[in-house]
N, CA and C atoms of all chains as a GROMACS GRO file, in nm:
protein
  597
    1MET      N    1   9.645  10.790  12.508
    1MET     CA    2   9.633  10.680  12.410
    1MET      C    3   9.627  10.735  12.267
    2ALA      N    4   9.720  10.688  12.186
    2ALA     CA    5   9.724  10.736  12.047
    2ALA      C    6   9.599  10.693  11.970
    3LEU      N    7   9.553  10.570  11.998
    3LEU     CA    8   9.435  10.522  11.924
    3LEU      C    9   9.314  10.609  11.951
    4ASN      N   10   9.296  10.647  12.078
    4ASN     CA   11   9.182  10.732  12.115
    4ASN      C   12   9.188  10.868  12.048
    5SER      N   13   9.311  10.908  12.011
    5SER     CA   14   9.324  11.040  11.951
    5SER      C   15   9.268  11.043  11.809
    6LEU      N   16   9.224  10.927  11.758
    6LEU     CA   17   9.158  10.925  11.626
    6LEU      C   18   9.012  10.967  11.639
    7GLU      N   19   8.957  10.952  11.759
    7GLU     CA   20   8.814  10.981  11.780
    7GLU      C   21   8.772  11.120  11.732
    8PRO      N   22   8.847  11.226  11.769
    8PRO     CA   23   8.805  11.359  11.722
    8PRO      C   24   8.812  11.377  11.570
    9LEU      N   25   8.879  11.283  11.502
    9LEU     CA   26   8.890  11.296  11.355
    9LEU      C   27   8.768  11.241  11.283
   10VAL      N   28   8.683  11.167  11.355
   10VAL     CA   29   8.565  11.110  11.291
   10VAL      C   30   8.478  11.223  11.237
   11GLY      N   31   8.439  11.209  11.109
   11GLY     CA   32   8.359  11.313  11.046
   11GLY      C   33   8.444  11.416  10.973
   12HIS      N   34   8.577  11.406  10.990
   12HIS     CA   35   8.666  11.501  10.924
   12HIS      C   36   8.743  11.434  10.810
   13ASN      N   37   8.801  11.520  10.725
   13ASN     CA   38   8.880  11.474  10.613
   13ASN      C   39   9.015  11.424  10.661
   14VAL      N   40   9.050  11.303  10.622
   14VAL     CA   41   9.182  11.250  10.659
   14VAL      C   42   9.252  11.200  10.533
   15SER      N   43   9.384  11.194  10.543
   15SER     CA   44   9.465  11.142  10.435
   15SER      C   45   9.533  11.015  10.485
   16VAL      N   46   9.505  10.905  10.419
   16VAL     CA   47   9.560  10.778  10.464
   16VAL      C   48   9.670  10.733  10.368
   17VAL      N   49   9.787  10.707  10.422
   17VAL     CA   50   9.896  10.650  10.341
   17VAL      C   51   9.894  10.500  10.364
   18THR      N   52   9.882  10.425  10.254
   18THR     CA   53   9.872  10.280  10.268
   18THR      C   54  10.010  10.215  10.254
   19ALA      N   55  10.016  10.088  10.291
   19ALA     CA   56  10.142  10.015  10.288
   19ALA      C   57  10.198  10.005  10.146
   20ASP      N   58  10.110  10.007  10.045
   20ASP     CA   59  10.160  10.000   9.907
   20ASP      C   60  10.190  10.139   9.849
   21GLY      N   61  10.189  10.241   9.935
   21GLY     CA   62  10.234  10.373   9.894
   21GLY      C   63  10.128  10.463   9.834
   22ARG      N   64  10.003  10.421   9.842
   22ARG     CA   65   9.897  10.507   9.788
   22ARG      C   66   9.851  10.608   9.893
   23VAL      N   67   9.795  10.717   9.846
   23VAL     CA   68   9.741  10.818   9.936
   23VAL      C   69   9.591  10.829   9.907
   24ILE      N   70   9.510  10.798  10.008
   24ILE     CA   71   9.365  10.803   9.992
   24ILE      C   72   9.308  10.906  10.088
   25VAL      N   73   9.229  10.997  10.033
   25VAL     CA   74   9.172  11.106  10.112
   25VAL      C   75   9.021  11.088  10.119
   26GLY      N   76   8.965  11.097  10.237
   26GLY     CA   77   8.820  11.084  10.251
   26GLY      C   78   8.775  11.122  10.391
   27ILE      N   79   8.644  11.115  10.412
   27ILE     CA   80   8.588  11.150  10.543
   27ILE      C   81   8.590  11.026  10.632
   28LEU      N   82   8.654  11.038  10.746
   28LEU     CA   83   8.665  10.925  10.838
   28LEU      C   84   8.528  10.897  10.901
   29LYS      N   85   8.480  10.775  10.879
   29LYS     CA   86   8.349  10.738  10.934
   29LYS      C   87   8.365  10.651  11.058
   30GLY      N   88   8.472  10.576  11.063
   30GLY     CA   89   8.491  10.489  11.179
   30GLY      C   90   8.623  10.415  11.171
   31TYR      N   91   8.661  10.354  11.284
   31TYR     CA   92   8.786  10.278  11.290
   31TYR      C   93   8.775  10.182  11.407
   32ASP      N   94   8.867  10.088  11.417
   32ASP     CA   95   8.868  10.000  11.533
   32ASP      C   96   9.010   9.988  11.586
   33GLN      N   97   9.030   9.895  11.679
   33GLN     CA   98   9.160   9.895  11.748
   33GLN      C   99   9.274   9.842  11.662
   34THR      N  100   9.244   9.773  11.550
   34THR     CA  101   9.353   9.736  11.460
   34THR      C  102   9.371   9.841  11.350
   35VAL      N  103   9.303   9.954  11.367
   35VAL     CA  104   9.309  10.068  11.276
   35VAL      C  105   9.250  10.037  11.138
   36ASN      N  106   9.156   9.939  11.133
   36ASN     CA  107   9.074   9.930  11.012
   36ASN      C  108   9.000  10.063  11.001
   37MET      N  109   8.983  10.112  10.878
   37MET     CA  110   8.922  10.244  10.862
   37MET      C  111   8.809  10.240  10.762
   38ILE      N  112   8.707  10.320  10.788
   38ILE     CA  113   8.601  10.342  10.690
   38ILE      C  114   8.610  10.487  10.644
   39LEU      N  115   8.626  10.504  10.513
   39LEU     CA  116   8.633  10.639  10.456
   39LEU      C  117   8.517  10.659  10.360
   40ALA      N  118   8.449  10.772  10.373
   40ALA     CA  119   8.338  10.803  10.282
   40ALA      C  120   8.384  10.907  10.182
   41GLN      N  121   8.321  10.907  10.067
   41GLN     CA  122   8.349  11.004   9.959
   41GLN      C  123   8.499  11.017   9.935
   42SER      N  124   8.564  10.903   9.929
   42SER     CA  125   8.710  10.908   9.922
   42SER      C  126   8.760  10.920   9.778
   43HIS      N  127   8.881  10.970   9.766
   43HIS     CA  128   8.949  10.970   9.637
   43HIS      C  129   9.096  10.941   9.660
   44GLU      N  130   9.159  10.887   9.556
   44GLU     CA  131   9.303  10.862   9.565
   44GLU      C  132   9.376  10.980   9.501
   45ARG      N  133   9.488  11.017   9.561
   45ARG     CA  134   9.573  11.118   9.499
   45ARG      C  135   9.695  11.046   9.443
   46VAL      N  136   9.699  11.040   9.312
   46VAL     CA  137   9.806  10.964   9.246
   46VAL      C  138   9.921  11.059   9.213
   47TYR      N  139  10.035  11.038   9.278
   47TYR     CA  140  10.154  11.120   9.256
   47TYR      C  141  10.238  11.058   9.145
   48SER      N  142  10.290  11.144   9.057
   48SER     CA  143  10.383  11.092   8.956
   48SER      C  144  10.482  11.202   8.922
   49SER      N  145  10.600  11.162   8.876
   49SER     CA  146  10.703  11.261   8.847
   49SER      C  147  10.678  11.329   8.713
   50GLY      N  148  10.598  11.266   8.627
   50GLY     CA  149  10.578  11.320   8.493
   50GLY      C  150  10.462  11.416   8.480
   51ALA      N  151  10.370  11.414   8.577
   51ALA     CA  152  10.250  11.497   8.568
   51ALA      C  153  10.206  11.537   8.708
   52GLY      N  154  10.111  11.632   8.714
   52GLY     CA  155  10.059  11.675   8.843
   52GLY      C  156   9.982  11.564   8.911
   53VAL      N  157   9.937  11.591   9.033
   53VAL     CA  158   9.865  11.488   9.108
   53VAL      C  159   9.728  11.464   9.046
   54GLU      N  160   9.698  11.337   9.021
   54GLU     CA  161   9.570  11.300   8.961
   54GLU      C  162   9.476  11.253   9.071
   55LYS      N  163   9.351  11.301   9.067
   55LYS     CA  164   9.252  11.256   9.164
   55LYS      C  165   9.166  11.147   9.102
   56VAL      N  166   9.152  11.036   9.171
   56VAL     CA  167   9.069  10.927   9.122
   56VAL      C  168   8.958  10.903   9.225
   57GLN      N  169   8.834  10.922   9.183
   57GLN     CA  170   8.722  10.903   9.277
   57GLN      C  171   8.709  10.756   9.315
   58LEU      N  172   8.689  10.731   9.444
   58LEU     CA  173   8.677  10.593   9.492
   58LEU      C  174   8.544  10.567   9.560
   59GLY      N  175   8.492  10.663   9.633
   59GLY     CA  176   8.366  10.644   9.705
   59GLY      C  177   8.388  10.590   9.844
   60LEU      N  178   8.299  10.499   9.888
   60LEU     CA  179   8.306  10.445  10.024
   60LEU      C  180   8.407  10.331  10.029
   61TYR      N  181   8.503  10.343  10.118
   61TYR     CA  182   8.612  10.245  10.124
   61TYR      C  183   8.632  10.194  10.266
   62ILE      N  184   8.662  10.066  10.276
   62ILE     CA  185   8.713  10.013  10.403
   62ILE      C  186   8.858   9.975  10.377
   63ILE      N  187   8.948  10.022  10.460
   63ILE     CA  188   9.090   9.986  10.445
   63ILE      C  189   9.130   9.904  10.566
   64ARG      N  190   9.187   9.789  10.542
   64ARG     CA  191   9.229   9.703  10.652
   64ARG      C  192   9.352   9.764  10.723
   65GLY      N  193   9.350   9.758  10.855
   65GLY     CA  194   9.454   9.821  10.936
   65GLY      C  195   9.594   9.779  10.899
   66ASP      N  196   9.612   9.651  10.866
   66ASP     CA  197   9.744   9.598  10.827
   66ASP      C  198   9.808   9.680  10.715
   67ASN      N  199   9.722   9.734  10.628
   67ASN     CA  200   9.771   9.804  10.509
   67ASN      C  201   9.783   9.954  10.528
   68ILE      N  202   9.770   9.999  10.653
   68ILE     CA  203   9.774  10.143  10.678
   68ILE      C  204   9.908  10.182  10.742
   69ALA      N  205   9.969  10.287  10.690
   69ALA     CA  206  10.094  10.336  10.748
   69ALA      C  207  10.068  10.462  10.831
   70VAL      N  208  10.009  10.563  10.768
   70VAL     CA  209   9.990  10.692  10.836
   70VAL      C  210   9.849  10.743  10.811
   71ILE      N  211   9.792  10.804  10.914
   71ILE     CA  212   9.664  10.873  10.899
   71ILE      C  213   9.689  11.019  10.931
   72GLY      N  214   9.672  11.104  10.833
   72GLY     CA  215   9.698  11.246  10.853
   72GLY      C  216   9.568  11.322  10.863
   73GLU      N  217   9.566  11.416  10.956
   73GLU     CA  218   9.451  11.504  10.975
   73GLU      C  219   9.467  11.615  10.873
   74ILE      N  220   9.377  11.623  10.774
   74ILE     CA  221   9.391  11.726  10.670
   74ILE      C  222   9.355  11.862  10.725
   75ASP      N  223   9.447  11.954  10.714
   75ASP     CA  224   9.423  12.093  10.753
   75ASP      C  225   9.366  12.162  10.629
   76GLU      N  226   9.235  12.193  10.633
   76GLU     CA  227   9.165  12.241  10.512
   76GLU      C  228   9.232  12.368  10.457
   77GLU      N  229   9.281  12.450  10.548
   77GLU     CA  230   9.344  12.575  10.503
   77GLU      C  231   9.473  12.545  10.425
   78MET      N  232   9.557  12.458  10.483
   78MET     CA  233   9.681  12.421  10.416
   78MET      C  234   9.651  12.347  10.286
   79ASP      N  235   9.547  12.264  10.288
   79ASP     CA  236   9.511  12.186  10.170
   79ASP      C  237   9.464  12.278  10.057
   80GLY      N  238   9.392  12.385  10.096
   80GLY     CA  239   9.341  12.480   9.997
   80GLY      C  240   9.452  12.558   9.929
   81GLU      N  241   9.563  12.576  10.001
   81GLU     CA  242   9.673  12.655   9.945
   81GLU      C  243   9.758  12.576   9.846
   82ILE      N  244   9.742  12.445   9.849
   82ILE     CA  245   9.824  12.361   9.763
   82ILE      C  246   9.758  12.340   9.628
   83ASN      N  247   9.833  12.367   9.523
   83ASN     CA  248   9.782  12.339   9.389
   83ASN      C  249   9.836  12.203   9.345
   84LEU      N  250   9.748  12.103   9.361
   84LEU     CA  251   9.792  11.965   9.336
   84LEU      C  252   9.843  11.944   9.193
   85ALA      N  253   9.786  12.022   9.098
   85ALA     CA  254   9.825  12.005   8.958
   85ALA      C  255   9.972  12.040   8.936
   86ASP      N  256  10.029  12.121   9.028
   86ASP     CA  257  10.168  12.164   9.013
   86ASP      C  258  10.267  12.071   9.083
   87ILE      N  259  10.215  11.979   9.161
   87ILE     CA  260  10.304  11.895   9.241
   87ILE      C  261  10.347  11.771   9.163
   88ARG      N  262  10.479  11.758   9.151
   88ARG     CA  263  10.534  11.640   9.084
   88ARG      C  264  10.626  11.569   9.181
   89ALA      N  265  10.598  11.442   9.202
   89ALA     CA  266  10.683  11.364   9.292
   89ALA      C  267  10.664  11.217   9.263
   90GLU      N  268  10.767  11.142   9.290
   90GLU     CA  269  10.755  10.997   9.279
   90GLU      C  270  10.650  10.950   9.379
   91PRO      N  271  10.577  10.842   9.347
   91PRO     CA  272  10.488  10.787   9.448
   91PRO      C  273  10.569  10.739   9.570
   92LEU      N  274  10.504  10.729   9.683
   92LEU     CA  275  10.574  10.681   9.804
   92LEU      C  276  10.615  10.536   9.786
   93ASN      N  277  10.722  10.500   9.854
   93ASN     CA  278  10.766  10.360   9.849
   93ASN      C  279  10.666  10.271   9.922
   94THR      N  280  10.673  10.144   9.893
   94THR     CA  281  10.590  10.051   9.968
   94THR      C  282  10.656  10.024  10.103
   95VAL      N  283  10.576   9.983  10.199
   95VAL     CA  284  10.629   9.950  10.331
   95VAL      C  285  10.693   9.811  10.322
   96VAL      N  286  10.819   9.803  10.364
   96VAL     CA  287  10.887   9.674  10.365
   96VAL      C  288  10.911   9.634  10.511
   97HIS      N  289  10.839   9.532  10.556
   97HIS     CA  290  10.850   9.490  10.696
   97HIS      C  291  10.977   9.409  10.722
   98MET      N  292  10.311   9.757  13.327
   98MET     CA  293  10.304   9.828  13.198
   98MET      C  294  10.432   9.800  13.118
   99PRO      N  295  10.417   9.766  12.990
   99PRO     CA  296  10.538   9.734  12.912
   99PRO      C  297  10.638   9.849  12.915
  100LEU      N  298  10.765   9.809  12.922
  100LEU     CA  299  10.873   9.906  12.941
  100LEU      C  300  10.878  10.016  12.835
  101PHE      N  301  10.873   9.974  12.708
  101PHE     CA  302  10.891  10.075  12.604
  101PHE      C  303  10.767  10.163  12.586
  102TYR      N  304  10.652  10.110  12.626
  102TYR     CA  305  10.532  10.193  12.628
  102TYR      C  306  10.550  10.304  12.731
  103SER      N  307  10.594  10.270  12.851
  103SER     CA  308  10.612  10.376  12.952
  103SER      C  309  10.728  10.468  12.915
  104PHE      N  310  10.831  10.409  12.850
  104PHE     CA  311  10.943  10.492  12.804
  104PHE      C  312  10.895  10.600  12.707
  105PHE      N  313  10.817  10.557  12.607
  105PHE     CA  314  10.767  10.655  12.510
  105PHE      C  315  10.672  10.756  12.574
  106LYS      N  316  10.596  10.709  12.675
  106LYS     CA  317  10.505  10.802  12.743
  106LYS      C  318  10.583  10.914  12.811
  107SER      N  319  10.706  10.879  12.858
  107SER     CA  320  10.787  10.982  12.925
  107SER      C  321  10.840  11.085  12.825
  108LEU      N  322  10.828  11.056  12.696
  108LEU     CA  323  10.880  11.148  12.593
  108LEU      C  324  10.769  11.234  12.530
  109VAL      N  325  10.646  11.219  12.580
  109VAL     CA  326  10.535  11.298  12.526
  109VAL      C  327  10.566  11.447  12.541
  110GLY      N  328  10.541  11.520  12.435
  110GLY     CA  329  10.569  11.664  12.436
  110GLY      C  330  10.705  11.699  12.376
  111LYS      N  331  10.787  11.595  12.353
  111LYS     CA  332  10.921  11.618  12.298
  111LYS      C  333  10.919  11.605  12.145
  112GLU      N  334  11.019  11.665  12.084
  112GLU     CA  335  11.034  11.661  11.939
  112GLU      C  336  11.102  11.530  11.898
  113VAL      N  337  11.042  11.455  11.809
  113VAL     CA  338  11.104  11.330  11.764
  113VAL      C  339  11.098  11.323  11.611
  114ILE      N  340  11.182  11.236  11.555
  114ILE     CA  341  11.175  11.208  11.411
  114ILE      C  342  11.145  11.060  11.397
  115VAL      N  343  11.036  11.030  11.328
  115VAL     CA  344  10.997  10.891  11.308
  115VAL      C  345  11.032  10.851  11.165
  116GLU      N  346  11.113  10.748  11.152
  116GLU     CA  347  11.142  10.696  11.017
  116GLU      C  348  11.056  10.574  10.995
  117LEU      N  349  10.982  10.577  10.883
  117LEU     CA  350  10.889  10.469  10.852
  117LEU      C  351  10.955  10.363  10.766
  118LYS      N  352  10.889  10.248  10.759
  118LYS     CA  353  10.941  10.138  10.677
  118LYS      C  354  10.922  10.161  10.528
  119ASN      N  355  10.864  10.278  10.490
  119ASN     CA  356  10.861  10.314  10.348
  119ASN      C  357  10.963  10.425  10.322
  120ASP      N  358  11.058  10.444  10.414
  120ASP     CA  359  11.169  10.539  10.406
  120ASP      C  360  11.130  10.684  10.433
  121LEU      N  361  11.000  10.710  10.449
  121LEU     CA  362  10.956  10.846  10.480
  121LEU      C  363  10.992  10.882  10.624
  122CYS      N  364  11.047  11.003  10.643
  122CYS     CA  365  11.076  11.052  10.778
  122CYS      C  366  10.976  11.160  10.813
  123ILE      N  367  10.922  11.153  10.932
  123ILE     CA  368  10.829  11.256  10.978
  123ILE      C  369  10.878  11.310  11.111
  124CYS      N  370  10.894  11.441  11.114
  124CYS     CA  371  10.942  11.510  11.234
  124CYS      C  372  10.822  11.578  11.299
  125GLY      N  373  10.809  11.567  11.430
  125GLY     CA  374  10.697  11.634  11.497
  125GLY      C  375  10.703  11.619  11.647
  126THR      N  376  10.607  11.682  11.714
  126THR     CA  377  10.601  11.674  11.860
  126THR      C  378  10.518  11.552  11.899
  127LEU      N  379  10.576  11.469  11.984
  127LEU     CA  380  10.506  11.347  12.026
  127LEU      C  381  10.386  11.386  12.111
  128ASP      N  382  10.266  11.351  12.061
  128ASP     CA  383  10.142  11.389  12.130
  128ASP      C  384  10.096  11.276  12.220
  129SER      N  385  10.098  11.154  12.167
  129SER     CA  386  10.059  11.040  12.250
  129SER      C  387  10.110  10.912  12.188
  130VAL      N  388  10.104  10.807  12.269
  130VAL     CA  389  10.150  10.675  12.228
  130VAL      C  390  10.055  10.576  12.293
  131ASP      N  391  10.038  10.458  12.233
  131ASP     CA  392   9.953  10.357  12.297
  131ASP      C  393  10.027  10.224  12.307
  132GLN      N  394   9.957  10.122  12.354
  132GLN     CA  395  10.020   9.993  12.382
  132GLN      C  396  10.081   9.928  12.258
  133TYR      N  397  10.031   9.961  12.138
  133TYR     CA  398  10.087   9.903  12.015
  133TYR      C  399  10.207   9.985  11.966
  134LEU      N  400  10.241  10.088  12.041
  134LEU     CA  401  10.341  10.188  12.002
  134LEU      C  402  10.301  10.262  11.874
  135ASN      N  403  10.168  10.270  11.850
  135ASN     CA  404  10.119  10.369  11.754
  135ASN      C  405  10.154  10.504  11.813
  136VAL      N  406  10.189  10.599  11.729
  136VAL     CA  407  10.218  10.731  11.782
  136VAL      C  408  10.137  10.838  11.710
  137LYS      N  409  10.108  10.943  11.783
  137LYS     CA  410  10.042  11.060  11.725
  137LYS      C  411  10.141  11.175  11.734
  138LEU      N  412  10.166  11.239  11.620
  138LEU     CA  413  10.258  11.353  11.616
  138LEU      C  414  10.182  11.480  11.581
  139ASN      N  415  10.220  11.590  11.644
  139ASN     CA  416  10.160  11.720  11.613
  139ASN      C  417  10.262  11.808  11.541
  140ASP      N  418  10.210  11.903  11.464
  140ASP     CA  419  10.293  12.000  11.393
  140ASP      C  420  10.406  11.935  11.316
  141ILE      N  421  10.369  11.844  11.228
  141ILE     CA  422  10.471  11.765  11.160
  141ILE      C  423  10.539  11.841  11.047
  142SER      N  424  10.659  11.795  11.014
  142SER     CA  425  10.727  11.841  10.894
  142SER      C  426  10.804  11.724  10.837
  143VAL      N  427  10.829  11.730  10.708
  143VAL     CA  428  10.905  11.625  10.641
  143VAL      C  429  11.037  11.686  10.598
  144PRO      N  430  11.152  11.627  10.637
  144PRO     CA  431  11.282  11.687  10.608
  144PRO      C  432  11.305  11.718  10.459
  145ASP      N  433  11.251  11.635  10.369
  145ASP     CA  434  11.273  11.656  10.226
  145ASP      C  435  11.138  11.674  10.154
  146PRO      N  436  11.076  11.794  10.169
  146PRO     CA  437  10.940  11.813  10.116
  146PRO      C  438  10.931  11.809   9.964
  147ASP      N  439  11.045  11.833   9.893
  147ASP     CA  440  11.039  11.826   9.747
  147ASP      C  441  11.022  11.682   9.700
  148LYS      N  442  11.089  11.592   9.771
  148LYS     CA  443  11.078  11.452   9.735
  148LYS      C  444  10.948  11.391   9.790
  149TYR      N  445  10.908  11.440   9.908
  149TYR     CA  446  10.787  11.385   9.972
  149TYR      C  447  10.684  11.495  10.000
  150PRO      N  448  10.613  11.542   9.895
  150PRO     CA  449  10.512  11.646   9.918
  150PRO      C  450  10.378  11.587   9.965
  151HIS      N  451  10.376  11.456   9.988
  151HIS     CA  452  10.251  11.385  10.016
  151HIS      C  453  10.184  11.428  10.146
  152MET      N  454  10.262  11.485  10.239
  152MET     CA  455  10.207  11.520  10.370
  152MET      C  456  10.190  11.671  10.386
  153LEU      N  457  10.195  11.744  10.273
  153LEU     CA  458  10.194  11.891  10.281
  153LEU      C  459  10.068  11.949  10.346
  154SER      N  460   9.956  11.882  10.327
  154SER     CA  461   9.831  11.939  10.382
  154SER      C  462   9.797  11.879  10.519
  155VAL      N  463   9.895  11.813  10.579
  155VAL     CA  464   9.871  11.748  10.708
  155VAL      C  465   9.954  11.817  10.816
  156ARG      N  466   9.885  11.852  10.926
  156ARG     CA  467   9.958  11.914  11.037
  156ARG      C  468   9.982  11.811  11.149
  157ASN      N  469   9.879  11.732  11.178
  157ASN     CA  470   9.890  11.631  11.283
  157ASN      C  471   9.866  11.494  11.223
  158CYS      N  472   9.940  11.394  11.267
  158CYS     CA  473   9.917  11.263  11.209
  158CYS      C  474   9.933  11.149  11.310
  159PHE      N  475   9.871  11.039  11.274
  159PHE     CA  476   9.876  10.916  11.352
  159PHE      C  477   9.960  10.817  11.272
  160ILE      N  478  10.058  10.756  11.336
  160ILE     CA  479  10.143  10.660  11.266
  160ILE      C  480  10.123  10.523  11.329
  161ARG      N  481  10.094  10.424  11.246
  161ARG     CA  482  10.073  10.289  11.298
  161ARG      C  483  10.207  10.232  11.345
  162GLY      N  484  10.207  10.179  11.466
  162GLY     CA  485  10.331  10.129  11.526
  162GLY      C  486  10.404  10.029  11.440
  163SER      N  487  10.327   9.948  11.365
  163SER     CA  488  10.387   9.839  11.286
  163SER      C  489  10.470   9.888  11.168
  164VAL      N  490  10.455  10.016  11.130
  164VAL     CA  491  10.532  10.065  11.014
  164VAL      C  492  10.650  10.152  11.055
  165VAL      N  493  10.674  10.161  11.185
  165VAL     CA  494  10.785  10.244  11.233
  165VAL      C  495  10.915  10.166  11.226
  166ARG      N  496  11.017  10.223  11.162
  166ARG     CA  497  11.149  10.160  11.159
  166ARG      C  498  11.236  10.213  11.273
  167TYR      N  499  11.249  10.344  11.280
  167TYR     CA  500  11.326  10.407  11.388
  167TYR      C  501  11.249  10.525  11.446
  168VAL      N  502  11.280  10.556  11.571
  168VAL     CA  503  11.238  10.683  11.628
  168VAL      C  504  11.364  10.753  11.677
  169GLN      N  505  11.392  10.869  11.620
  169GLN     CA  506  11.509  10.946  11.666
  169GLN      C  507  11.465  11.033  11.782
  170LEU      N  508  11.538  11.022  11.893
  170LEU     CA  509  11.499  11.087  12.017
  170LEU      C  510  11.596  11.199  12.051
  171PRO      N  511  11.550  11.297  12.127
  171PRO     CA  512  11.644  11.398  12.177
  171PRO      C  513  11.731  11.334  12.286
  172ALA      N  514  11.862  11.328  12.262
  172ALA     CA  515  11.953  11.254  12.351
  172ALA      C  516  11.946  11.304  12.495
  173GLU      N  517  11.927  11.435  12.512
  173GLU     CA  518  11.930  11.492  12.648
  173GLU      C  519  11.807  11.452  12.729
  174GLU      N  520  11.704  11.398  12.660
  174GLU     CA  521  11.582  11.361  12.733
  174GLU      C  522  11.582  11.214  12.776
  175VAL      N  523  11.686  11.140  12.735
  175VAL     CA  524  11.687  10.997  12.762
  175VAL      C  525  11.795  10.964  12.864
  176ASP      N  526  11.753  10.901  12.972
  176ASP     CA  527  11.848  10.853  13.072
  176ASP      C  528  11.884  10.710  13.035
  177THR      N  529  11.994  10.694  12.958
  177THR     CA  530  12.025  10.560  12.904
  177THR      C  531  12.063  10.462  13.015
  178VAL      N  532  12.125  10.512  13.122
  178VAL     CA  533  12.162  10.424  13.232
  178VAL      C  534  12.036  10.365  13.296
  179LEU      N  535  11.939  10.452  13.319
  179LEU     CA  536  11.811  10.408  13.377
  179LEU      C  537  11.742  10.307  13.285
  180LEU      N  538  11.746  10.337  13.155
  180LEU     CA  539  11.682  10.250  13.058
  180LEU      C  540  11.750  10.113  13.053
  181GLN      N  541  11.883  10.113  13.059
  181GLN     CA  542  11.956   9.986  13.058
  181GLN      C  543  11.923   9.904  13.182
  182ASP      N  544  11.921   9.971  13.298
  182ASP     CA  545  11.887   9.902  13.423
  182ASP      C  546  11.747   9.841  13.412
  183ALA      N  547  11.655   9.919  13.359
  183ALA     CA  548  11.517   9.873  13.349
  183ALA      C  549  11.505   9.753  13.255
  184THR      N  550  11.579   9.756  13.143
  184THR     CA  551  11.572   9.642  13.050
  184THR      C  552  11.633   9.518  13.113
  185ARG      N  553  11.745   9.535  13.187
  185ARG     CA  554  11.808   9.420  13.254
  185ARG      C  555  11.714   9.361  13.359
  186LYS      N  556  11.649   9.452  13.432
  186LYS     CA  557  11.557   9.407  13.537
  186LYS      C  558  11.444   9.325  13.475
  187GLU      N  559  11.394   9.374  13.362
  187GLU     CA  560  11.283   9.306  13.296
  187GLU      C  561  11.326   9.166  13.250
  188VAL      N  562  11.447   9.158  13.194
  188VAL     CA  563  11.497   9.029  13.148
  188VAL      C  564  11.514   8.935  13.269
  189ALA      N  565  11.567   8.988  13.378
  189ALA     CA  566  11.591   8.906  13.497
  189ALA      C  567  11.459   8.854  13.554
  190GLN      N  568  11.356   8.936  13.548
  190GLN     CA  569  11.226   8.894  13.601
  190GLN      C  570  11.158   8.793  13.510
  191GLY      N  571  11.172   8.817  13.379
  191GLY     CA  572  11.098   8.736  13.282
  191GLY      C  573  11.156   8.598  13.260
  192LYS      N  574  11.286   8.583  13.281
  192LYS     CA  575  11.353   8.457  13.245
  192LYS      C  576  11.405   8.385  13.367
  193GLN      N  577  11.385   8.255  13.369
  193GLN     CA  578  11.452   8.175  13.471
  193GLN      C  579  11.597   8.158  13.426
  194PRO      N  580  11.692   8.147  13.523
  194PRO     CA  581  11.831   8.126  13.483
  194PRO      C  582  11.842   7.999  13.397
  195GLN      N  583  11.920   8.011  13.289
  195GLN     CA  584  11.934   7.899  13.195
  195GLN      C  585  12.016   7.787  13.260
  196LYS      N  586  11.964   7.666  13.245
  196LYS     CA  587  12.044   7.552  13.294
  196LYS      C  588  12.151   7.522  13.191
  197SER      N  589  12.272   7.505  13.236
  197SER     CA  590  12.378   7.476  13.141
  197SER      C  591  12.366   7.330  13.095
  198ALA      N  592  12.386   7.312  12.965
  198ALA     CA  593  12.375   7.176  12.910
  198ALA      C  594  12.491   7.091  12.962
  199SER      N  595  12.461   6.972  13.010
  199SER     CA  596  12.571   6.890  13.063
  199SER      C  597  12.593   6.768  12.974
   0.00000   0.00000   0.00000
């Protein structure tokens, strides 16, 4: 079961891509079967082509499952190697159903 | 068990490319699938990392079934004849023969 495979991620850093193309990173506190998510100490990573990635502190967030596209398990080692200030990219597109 | 759920279960462990409804493509090994056709991929890569660096620090990911547009499958792993038979069988079981309008 793919849903059950989220269980080991609880307590770990995850990167959530939302339907409107935002990327929110935080500690997964909980989820349910519609993939509503609770993220603690979260921040948004704002991608833009003109400047490096900007971090915006958000805090405790609940994201409704409908608005979630992808949940990525952050590999701390890979994340540490990336210099976000150097990354320039267009923000992700919105999900069009 | 729903047909496409069992179909995807038979592809666990295979390399697939999932195209999302936000145009992002994610390539990875199919780890698991559930009744909503949510999928979990391991060891992912994005074909165009310069355009989409958003997943660079992610190795394994969960994709919500509702945002999947296409799943590209390894052709040699799919028995299309079997799949066609199974879909026809399902339609035949699910539907009563249509009465012709007179």
